[in-house]
C-alpha positions as CSV (number, residue, x, y, z in Angstrom):
1,M,-20.7,-11.1,32.2
2,Y,-20.5,-8.6,29.0
3,Q,-16.8,-8.1,29.5
4,A,-16.6,-11.9,28.6
5,M,-19.2,-11.3,25.7
6,I,-17.5,-8.5,24.9
7,S,-14.0,-10.8,24.3
8,E,-15.6,-12.8,22.4
9,I,-16.7,-10.5,19.9
10,A,-13.5,-9.3,20.2
11,K,-11.2,-12.8,19.6
12,N,-14.1,-13.6,16.5
13,K,-13.4,-10.4,14.8
14,L,-9.9,-10.8,15.4
15,E,-9.8,-14.7,13.7
16,N,-12.2,-13.8,10.7
17,F,-10.4,-10.4,9.8
18,K,-9.0,-10.8,6.5
19,P,-7.3,-7.2,5.3
20,S,-8.4,-6.5,2.3
21,F,-5.5,-6.5,-0.7
22,D,-6.2,-1.7,-0.9
23,E,-4.9,-2.2,2.7
24,I,-2.1,-3.7,2.1
25,N,-0.6,-2.9,-0.8
26,K,1.6,0.3,0.0
27,K,3.1,-1.3,2.7
28,M,4.9,-4.6,0.9
29,S,7.0,-3.8,-2.5
30,P,4.9,-5.6,-5.7
31,S,6.9,-9.2,-4.8
32,E,6.1,-9.3,-1.5
33,L,2.6,-7.9,-1.8
34,L,1.9,-10.9,-4.6
35,K,3.2,-13.7,-2.2
36,N,1.3,-12.6,0.4
37,S,-1.7,-12.3,-1.0
38,E,-1.7,-15.3,-2.6
39,K,-0.6,-17.1,0.9
40,N,-3.5,-15.9,2.6
41,G,-6.2,-15.5,0.2
42,I,-6.4,-11.9,0.6
43,S,-9.4,-10.1,-1.0
44,G,-8.6,-8.5,-4.7
45,D,-10.2,-8.6,-8.0
46,S,-9.0,-10.7,-11.4
47,S,-7.9,-7.0,-12.7
48,E,-5.9,-5.8,-8.9
49,Q,-4.3,-9.4,-9.5
50,N,-3.7,-9.4,-13.0
51,D,-2.3,-5.9,-12.4
52,L,0.2,-6.9,-9.9
53,K,1.8,-9.9,-11.9
54,K,2.7,-7.7,-14.8
55,L,4.6,-5.7,-11.8
56,T,6.4,-8.5,-10.9
57,E,7.1,-10.3,-14.1
58,D,10.6,-10.5,-15.1
59,T,10.4,-11.1,-18.8
60,L,14.1,-10.4,-19.8
61,K,15.1,-13.2,-17.3
62,T,12.6,-15.4,-19.1
63,R,14.5,-14.9,-22.5
64,L,17.8,-15.0,-21.1
65,K,16.1,-18.7,-19.9
66,E,14.8,-19.4,-23.3
67,E,18.2,-18.2,-25.5
68,L,20.4,-19.3,-22.8
69,P,19.5,-22.7,-21.1
70,E,22.6,-23.5,-19.7
71,C,22.9,-20.6,-17.5
72,N,21.6,-21.0,-13.7
73,D,19.8,-18.3,-11.7
74,S,22.9,-16.8,-10.8
75,N,24.2,-17.2,-14.0
76,I,21.1,-15.3,-15.4
77,N,21.1,-12.7,-12.7
78,K,24.4,-11.4,-13.1
79,I,23.6,-11.1,-17.1
80,K,21.0,-9.1,-15.8
81,G,22.9,-7.2,-13.6
82,N,25.4,-6.5,-16.0
83,I,22.8,-5.4,-19.0
84,S,21.0,-3.0,-16.1
85,E,25.2,-1.8,-15.6
86,Q,25.3,-1.6,-19.4
87,L,22.5,0.5,-20.4
88,M,23.0,3.3,-16.7
89,D,26.8,4.0,-18.1
90,E,25.3,4.9,-21.5
91,Y,22.8,6.8,-20.4
92,F,25.2,8.7,-18.1
93,K,27.8,9.1,-20.7
94,K,25.4,10.1,-23.0
95,S,24.3,12.8,-21.1
96,G,27.7,14.9,-20.5
97,W,29.6,12.7,-17.4
98,E,32.9,10.5,-17.7
99,K,33.0,7.3,-16.1
100,I,36.1,6.5,-14.5
101,Q,37.2,3.5,-12.4
102,G,34.7,2.7,-9.8
103,E,35.8,-0.9,-8.9
104,V,38.4,-3.2,-7.4
105,G,38.1,-6.7,-9.0
106,V,34.2,-7.3,-9.2
107,N,33.3,-4.9,-5.9
108,G,33.0,-1.3,-5.9
109,I,31.2,1.7,-7.0
110,D,28.8,0.4,-10.1
111,G,28.9,4.2,-11.8
112,L,30.8,6.2,-10.8
113,Y,30.9,9.7,-13.0
114,V,32.6,12.5,-13.0
115,K,32.6,16.6,-14.8
116,R,36.1,19.0,-15.0
117,D,37.3,21.8,-16.0
118,K,38.9,22.7,-18.3
119,D,42.2,21.9,-16.7
120,G,41.0,18.5,-16.0
121,N,40.5,18.9,-12.1
122,I,36.7,17.2,-11.0
123,T,33.9,19.5,-9.9
124,N,31.0,17.4,-9.8
125,V,31.0,13.8,-8.9
126,L,27.7,11.0,-9.3
127,M,27.5,8.2,-7.9
128,S,25.0,5.3,-8.9
129,E,24.2,1.4,-8.0
130,S,22.7,0.0,-10.5
131,K,19.5,-3.3,-10.0
132,Y,17.4,-5.6,-12.2
133,N,13.9,-4.7,-10.9
134,T,13.7,-4.8,-7.1
135,S,16.9,-6.0,-5.9
136,Q,17.4,-3.3,-3.3
137,L,20.7,-2.3,-2.1
138,G,22.0,-4.2,0.3
139,D,24.3,-5.0,3.6
140,T,28.0,-5.3,2.9
141,K,30.7,-5.3,5.7
142,D,31.7,-2.3,4.9
143,G,28.1,-1.0,5.3
144,K,25.5,-0.1,3.6
145,Q,25.8,0.1,-0.1
146,M,25.9,3.5,-1.3
147,S,25.9,4.9,2.4
148,K,28.9,7.5,3.1
149,D,30.7,5.3,5.2
150,W,30.3,2.6,2.3
151,I,31.5,4.9,-0.6
152,M,34.9,6.3,1.2
153,K,35.7,2.6,2.0
154,K,35.1,2.0,-1.2
155,L,36.9,5.0,-2.7
156,D,40.7,4.1,0.4
157,N,39.8,0.7,-1.6
158,L,40.7,2.9,-5.1
159,E,43.0,5.1,-3.9
160,K,45.3,1.9,-2.9
161,A,45.0,0.1,-6.0
162,Y,45.5,3.1,-8.7
163,P,48.0,5.0,-6.7
164,D,49.2,7.1,-9.3
165,N,45.7,7.9,-10.6
166,Q,44.8,11.6,-8.4
167,D,41.0,11.8,-8.7
168,Y,40.3,9.6,-6.5
169,S,41.5,11.7,-3.9
170,Q,39.5,14.5,-5.6
171,I,36.7,12.6,-5.2
172,K,37.0,11.9,-1.9
173,D,37.5,15.2,-0.4
174,L,34.3,16.1,-2.7
175,V,32.4,13.2,-0.7
176,N,34.0,14.6,3.0
177,D,32.3,17.7,2.0
178,D,29.4,15.9,0.3
179,K,29.3,17.8,-3.0
180,Y,28.4,14.7,-4.3
181,R,25.5,12.9,-5.8
182,A,24.5,9.8,-5.5
183,R,21.6,7.7,-7.2
184,L,20.0,4.2,-7.4
185,W,19.4,3.0,-11.1
186,Q,16.4,0.7,-11.5
187,V,15.6,-1.2,-14.7
188,N,13.2,-3.8,-15.7
189,E,11.5,-5.2,-19.3
190,V,8.1,-6.2,-19.2
191,D,5.8,-7.5,-22.3
192,N,8.2,-5.7,-24.6
193,T,8.4,-2.9,-22.3
194,L,11.0,-0.9,-20.8
195,H,11.1,0.9,-17.1
196,I,13.5,2.6,-15.7
197,S,13.7,4.9,-12.6
198,L,16.3,6.7,-10.7
199,K,16.0,7.5,-7.5
200,K,17.8,10.2,-4.8
201,I,20.5,8.5,-1.8
202,D,20.8,10.7,0.8
203,S,23.4,9.0,3.6
204,T,25.1,10.1,6.7
205,G,27.0,7.9,8.3
206,N,26.2,3.6,7.8
207,E,22.4,5.5,7.4
208,V,20.4,5.3,3.9
209,S,17.2,7.0,3.0
210,I,16.2,6.4,-1.3
211,S,13.9,9.6,-2.3
212,Q,12.1,10.7,-5.7
213,L,13.5,13.3,-7.9
214,S,11.9,15.7,-8.4
215,G,12.3,19.5,-10.2
216,N,15.8,20.5,-11.5
217,E,17.1,17.6,-10.0
218,N,15.6,15.6,-11.8
219,Y,16.0,13.5,-15.2
220,K,14.4,13.3,-18.7
221,I,14.5,9.4,-18.7
222,N,12.9,9.3,-15.2
223,K,10.2,11.2,-16.6
224,I,9.3,8.4,-19.1
225,P,6.5,6.3,-17.4
226,A,7.6,3.6,-20.1
227,I,9.3,2.7,-23.3
228,D,7.3,0.8,-26.0
229,L,10.6,-1.2,-27.1
230,K,9.3,-2.7,-30.7
231,A,7.1,1.1,-31.1
232,P,9.1,3.6,-29.2
233,T,7.2,6.3,-29.5
234,D,10.3,8.9,-30.5
235,S,13.7,9.4,-31.3
236,Y,14.7,9.8,-27.7
237,H,12.4,6.8,-26.8
238,K,13.7,4.7,-29.7
239,S,17.4,5.8,-28.9
240,I,17.3,4.2,-25.3
241,S,15.5,0.7,-27.0
242,D,18.0,0.6,-29.4
243,S,20.8,0.6,-26.8
244,Y,19.4,-1.8,-24.4
245,T,18.1,-4.0,-27.3
246,I,22.2,-4.0,-28.6
247,I,23.1,-4.2,-24.7
248,V,20.8,-7.3,-24.4
249,D,22.0,-8.4,-27.8
250,N,25.3,-8.8,-27.3
251,N,25.7,-10.0,-23.4
252,I,23.6,-13.2,-24.8
253,N,26.0,-14.0,-27.6
254,K,28.7,-13.3,-24.7
255,A,27.3,-15.8,-22.7
256,K,27.1,-18.1,-26.3
257,N,30.0,-17.7,-26.9
258,I,29.6,-16.2,-30.3
């Protein structure tokens, strides 16, 4: 009898159990959390819900849709990707890196950057994958994006496409010896505020792990929580804001064929 009563109590508790906003907010991405909380009626006060909506709001997409009404979502996403990648290029070039061709057609490494010694030999290699907003590394026929296996496949393709370029052979040697840096660059714009994140990618074979940068590995831009595009707080913020604004305007004008 007691066992039946306990089972009934447990059943009722499970049926009526509703996890709190705080209990799951670290287990999902912001967009997943917002979607599931609204779908399932998960508790959370209005300020929590508003903060979450701000995290997932894509104001660049809104602007692009307004200025380019003829573009579908696929076109809009491509433009956002171009903006993120071009800002990444500008940042690393200003940081002393030389960009070399990392793609064959539209497939390859978004950002392939090197540093050389006085004789022109490559001494440092940095590879970065650019993503806008919450986009993540994808699974491809060549393996997980930015995994070591995937990188080597892309370098093989580059070596075949550009047989006279000795850079790729040098880069492959450095990658084989794990003497390279891999990064994930993410950008999003919310309410005229620009957020930029750089993370470390480690890989063995086809496995990938992403972690926060710290210490000497970290970048100045990564230590800035946000950049006010309307009123940058200092010259460094202004230089990034100006670059971003120019890149966005150029991409919109290009799409308009101006």
